[in-house]
Every structure is written in C-alpha cells, then in structure tokens.
Backbone as numpy.savetxt, mean C-alpha at the origin, in Angstrom:
# Nx Ny Nz CAx CAy CAz Cx Cy Cz
10.77 -9.45 -6.46 10.38 -8.06 -6.46 8.97 -7.95 -7.03
8.21 -7.07 -6.46 6.84 -6.82 -6.88 6.84 -5.77 -7.99
6.15 -6.08 -9.09 6.12 -5.13 -10.20 4.72 -5.08 -10.82
4.29 -3.88 -11.13 3.02 -3.65 -11.81 3.31 -2.89 -13.10
2.47 -3.05 -14.13 2.67 -2.29 -15.36 2.58 -0.78 -15.09
3.24 -0.01 -15.92 3.27 1.44 -15.74 1.88 2.07 -15.83
0.97 1.43 -16.53 -0.37 2.00 -16.70 -1.26 1.83 -15.47
-0.86 0.98 -14.54 -1.67 0.73 -13.34 -1.52 1.89 -12.37
-2.67 2.40 -11.90 -2.63 3.46 -10.89 -2.50 2.81 -9.51
-1.72 3.44 -8.65 -1.49 2.91 -7.31 -1.81 3.99 -6.30
-2.66 3.64 -5.35 -3.02 4.56 -4.28 -2.57 3.99 -2.95
-1.96 4.84 -2.14 -1.48 4.46 -0.81 -2.34 5.18 0.21
-2.98 4.42 1.09 -3.76 5.02 2.18 -2.78 5.46 3.26
-2.82 6.73 3.63 -1.85 7.23 4.62 -2.29 6.92 6.05
-3.59 6.68 6.27 -4.07 6.31 7.60 -3.93 4.80 7.78
-3.47 4.36 8.95 -3.37 2.91 9.20 -4.75 2.25 9.17
-4.75 0.97 8.88 -5.98 0.20 8.80 -5.82 -1.08 9.62
-6.91 -1.61 10.11 -6.90 -2.86 10.87 -6.55 -4.01 9.92
-5.46 -4.70 10.19 -5.01 -5.75 9.29 -5.84 -7.03 9.38
-6.82 -7.06 10.26 -7.75 -8.20 10.27 -8.72 -8.11 9.09
-8.78 -6.95 8.45 -9.66 -6.78 7.29 -9.17 -7.64 6.14
-10.13 -8.27 5.48 -9.82 -9.09 4.32 -10.48 -8.46 3.09
-10.97 -9.26 2.20 -11.52 -8.77 0.94 -12.60 -7.71 1.14
-13.66 -8.04 1.86 -14.78 -7.12 2.01 -14.42 -5.89 2.83
-13.64 -6.07 3.88 -13.25 -4.93 4.72 -12.35 -3.95 3.98
-11.41 -4.47 3.19 -10.54 -3.59 2.41 -11.33 -2.93 1.27
-12.26 -3.67 0.69 -13.13 -3.12 -0.36 -13.89 -1.91 0.19
-14.43 -2.07 1.40 -15.16 -0.96 2.05 -14.24 0.21 2.35
-13.01 -0.08 2.78 -12.05 0.99 3.08 -11.73 1.80 1.83
-11.60 1.12 0.69 -11.34 1.83 -0.57 -12.51 2.75 -0.90
-13.72 2.22 -0.80 -14.90 3.00 -1.17 -15.18 4.14 -0.20
-15.06 3.88 1.10 -15.44 4.88 2.10 -14.29 5.79 2.53
-13.14 5.20 2.84 -12.01 6.00 3.34 -11.29 6.73 2.22
-11.03 6.01 1.13 -10.27 6.61 0.02 -11.17 7.25 -1.03
-12.47 6.97 -0.95 -13.44 7.50 -1.90 -13.07 7.20 -3.35
-12.71 5.94 -3.59 -12.37 5.46 -4.93 -13.23 4.24 -5.24
-13.29 3.89 -6.51 -14.02 2.71 -6.94 -13.07 1.51 -6.91
-13.34 0.51 -6.08 -12.45 -0.65 -6.01 -12.34 -1.41 -7.33
-13.32 -1.26 -8.22 -13.31 -1.95 -9.52 -12.57 -1.16 -10.60
-11.88 -0.12 -10.22 -11.22 0.75 -11.21 -9.99 0.12 -11.84
-9.48 -0.95 -11.27 -8.26 -1.56 -11.79 -7.01 -1.01 -11.14
-7.17 -0.12 -10.18 -6.03 0.44 -9.44 -5.64 -0.51 -8.31
-4.43 -0.35 -7.82 -3.94 -1.09 -6.66 -4.06 -0.16 -5.46
-4.66 -0.66 -4.38 -4.85 0.13 -3.17 -4.02 -0.50 -2.05
-3.16 0.30 -1.44 -2.22 -0.19 -0.43 -2.58 0.33 0.95
-2.50 -0.57 1.93 -2.83 -0.24 3.31 -1.73 -0.74 4.23
-1.53 -0.03 5.33 -0.50 -0.37 6.32 -1.16 -0.46 7.68
-0.55 -1.22 8.59 -1.08 -1.26 9.96 -0.46 -0.14 10.79
-0.95 0.02 12.01 -0.51 1.12 12.87 0.99 1.04 13.18
1.51 -0.18 13.35 2.93 -0.36 13.67 3.84 -0.28 12.45
3.25 -0.20 11.26 3.98 -0.15 9.99 4.83 -1.39 9.76
4.34 -2.54 10.22 5.05 -3.80 10.03 4.32 -4.73 9.06
3.10 -4.39 8.71 2.30 -5.21 7.80 1.69 -4.34 6.71
1.61 -4.93 5.53 1.10 -4.23 4.35 0.11 -5.13 3.63
-1.00 -4.56 3.19 -1.95 -5.29 2.35 -2.29 -4.44 1.14
-2.50 -5.13 0.02 -2.89 -4.48 -1.22 -4.16 -5.13 -1.75
-5.06 -4.32 -2.26 -6.29 -4.80 -2.87 -6.24 -4.44 -4.35
-6.55 -5.42 -5.20 -6.48 -5.20 -6.65 -7.60 -5.97 -7.34
-8.37 -5.30 -8.16 -9.41 -5.91 -8.98 -8.84 -6.11 -10.37
-8.78 -7.37 -10.84 -8.18 -7.65 -12.15 -9.20 -7.80 -13.27
-10.46 -7.51 -12.97 -11.50 -7.62 -13.98 -12.32 -8.89 -13.83
-11.76 -9.91 -13.17 -12.49 -11.16 -12.95 -12.66 -11.47 -11.47
-11.90 -10.80 -10.63 -11.97 -11.05 -9.19 -11.04 -10.12 -8.44
-11.04 -10.29 -7.13 -10.27 -9.42 -6.25 -9.05 -10.16 -5.72
-7.93 -9.48 -5.76 -6.69 -9.99 -5.16 -6.42 -9.25 -3.86
-5.95 -9.97 -2.86 -5.42 -9.35 -1.65 -4.00 -9.88 -1.50
-3.04 -8.97 -1.54 -1.64 -9.32 -1.36 -1.22 -8.82 0.02
-0.41 -9.58 0.72 0.00 -9.20 2.07 1.49 -9.42 2.27
2.09 -8.57 3.09 3.50 -8.72 3.45 3.65 -8.38 4.93
4.37 -9.23 5.66 4.68 -8.98 7.06 6.19 -8.95 7.21
6.70 -7.87 7.76 8.14 -7.76 7.97 8.54 -8.59 9.18
9.66 -9.27 9.08 10.18 -10.02 10.21 10.81 -9.10 11.24
11.39 -8.00 10.76 11.91 -6.97 11.67 11.89 -5.64 10.93
11.91 -4.57 11.68 11.89 -3.24 11.09 10.48 -2.77 10.77
10.41 -1.61 10.12 9.13 -0.98 9.77 9.21 -0.43 8.35
8.06 -0.39 7.71 7.98 0.26 6.41 8.12 1.76 6.59
8.80 2.41 5.66 8.85 3.86 5.62 7.60 4.29 4.86
6.62 4.84 5.58 5.30 5.10 5.00 5.00 6.58 5.05
4.29 7.13 4.08 3.91 8.55 4.13 3.11 8.85 5.40
3.34 10.01 5.98 2.65 10.38 7.22 1.26 10.94 6.92
0.32 10.68 7.83 -1.05 11.19 7.62 -1.10 12.71 7.65
-2.03 13.24 6.91 -2.26 14.68 6.86 -3.77 14.91 6.83
-4.20 15.99 7.43 -5.63 16.30 7.41 -6.13 16.54 5.99
-5.28 17.01 5.13 -5.69 17.38 3.78 -5.79 16.19 2.83
-5.16 15.07 3.17 -5.15 13.96 2.22 -5.35 12.62 2.93
-6.10 11.77 2.28 -6.35 10.42 2.78 -5.53 9.39 2.01
-5.07 9.81 0.82 -4.34 8.87 -0.04 -3.30 9.62 -0.85
-2.32 8.87 -1.30 -1.31 9.38 -2.23 -1.32 8.50 -3.46
-0.98 9.07 -4.57 -0.84 8.31 -5.80 0.65 8.10 -6.05
1.04 6.86 -6.31 2.44 6.53 -6.55 2.61 5.88 -7.91
3.78 6.03 -8.49 4.14 5.29 -9.69 4.48 3.86 -9.26
4.30 2.87 -10.14 4.64 1.50 -9.78 6.08 1.34 -9.31
6.99 2.10 -9.89 8.40 2.01 -9.47 8.58 2.51 -8.04
7.85 3.55 -7.67 7.94 4.08 -6.30 7.38 3.08 -5.30
6.29 2.39 -5.66 5.75 1.37 -4.77 6.75 0.23 -4.58
7.38 -0.19 -5.66 8.37 -1.26 -5.55 9.51 -0.86 -4.62
9.94 0.39 -4.70 10.99 0.87 -3.80 10.50 0.91 -2.36
9.30 1.40 -2.14 8.73 1.51 -0.81 8.60 0.13 -0.16
8.06 -0.83 -0.89 7.89 -2.19 -0.38 9.24 -2.88 -0.23
10.20 -2.49 -1.06 11.52 -3.10 -1.01 12.44 -2.55 0.05
12.00 -1.55 0.81 12.81 -1.07 1.92 13.52 0.24 1.69
13.21 0.94 0.63 13.86 2.22 0.35 13.02 3.35 0.93
13.66 4.25 1.66 12.97 5.45 2.15 12.85 6.41 0.99
11.63 6.74 0.61 11.43 7.58 -0.57 11.96 8.99 -0.39
11.91 9.52 0.81 12.39 10.88 1.03 13.91 10.97 0.93
14.61 9.98 1.48 16.07 10.04 1.53 16.74 9.17 0.48
16.00 8.22 -0.09 16.57 7.35 -1.10 17.55 6.34 -0.57
17.46 6.01 0.71 18.39 5.05 1.30 17.63 3.82 1.78
18.36 2.71 1.89 17.76 1.48 2.37 17.57 1.54 3.87
16.46 0.97 4.35 16.22 0.86 5.78 17.12 -0.26 6.32
17.43 -0.19 7.60 18.32 -1.17 8.22 17.78 -2.60 8.11
16.46 -2.80 8.16 15.92 -4.15 8.10 16.17 -4.80 6.75
16.39 -4.02 5.74 16.57 -4.57 4.40 18.03 -4.95 4.14
18.96 -4.28 4.80 20.38 -4.54 4.55 20.72 -5.97 4.92
21.53 -6.58 4.10 21.89 -7.99 4.32 23.30 -8.10 4.83
C-alpha cells in the first residue's frame, strides 16, 4: 500500500496527461497546467485518458521522484474534469483509497480490485 505522511499535500490533476511524459514533462505540467511549484514538497498525481495508468511527481528536497502504476485490467475511479478546476487537493488517506481501487464517491471497491 502506498502511504504518505499526513503533512504532505497531494494534488490530483483532473485533466488526463500524456503518459510518455517523464521527469521534465511532468515538472512542466505541474508548473503550467496546475500552476503549482514542483519544489513545494507536494505530491502531484496524473492519469492517462483511458484511466489505466497513473504517475506521481514528488520533490523530496534532494531530487525528483516519478512513481508509476499500470492497471492490468479495469480503470481508476478518477475525479471528472471541470471548467472551474484543474486540480483537486486530497488527503493522503484518500489518495491511498483511490489508488487502491476504492470509488471515493460510493466507497466501494472497483471490480478490478476484487480478488
């Protein structure tokens, strides 16, 4: 299970991003699309258009981390885009649930997660 300290801020980009982006491309997306400072110590989460791949960008003070997850089947339950917002702020516990297969609106597990 993925866990971050409670003090870490987590931002979820609601617009899909090209998953070919790596360190520099995600860094630019944080600065330009989300209008945040990538060096802030926050975790920035991105999803692809099909909602099957997830990447996170995190600056730990000494360097940049890129974490990635690809689902073997199913899709992530992801917040829908809105004209009014480019990003959402989540608690670390909510991110763990989202990445772990829980639909945040309904609180139920997605079929791909059930064993």
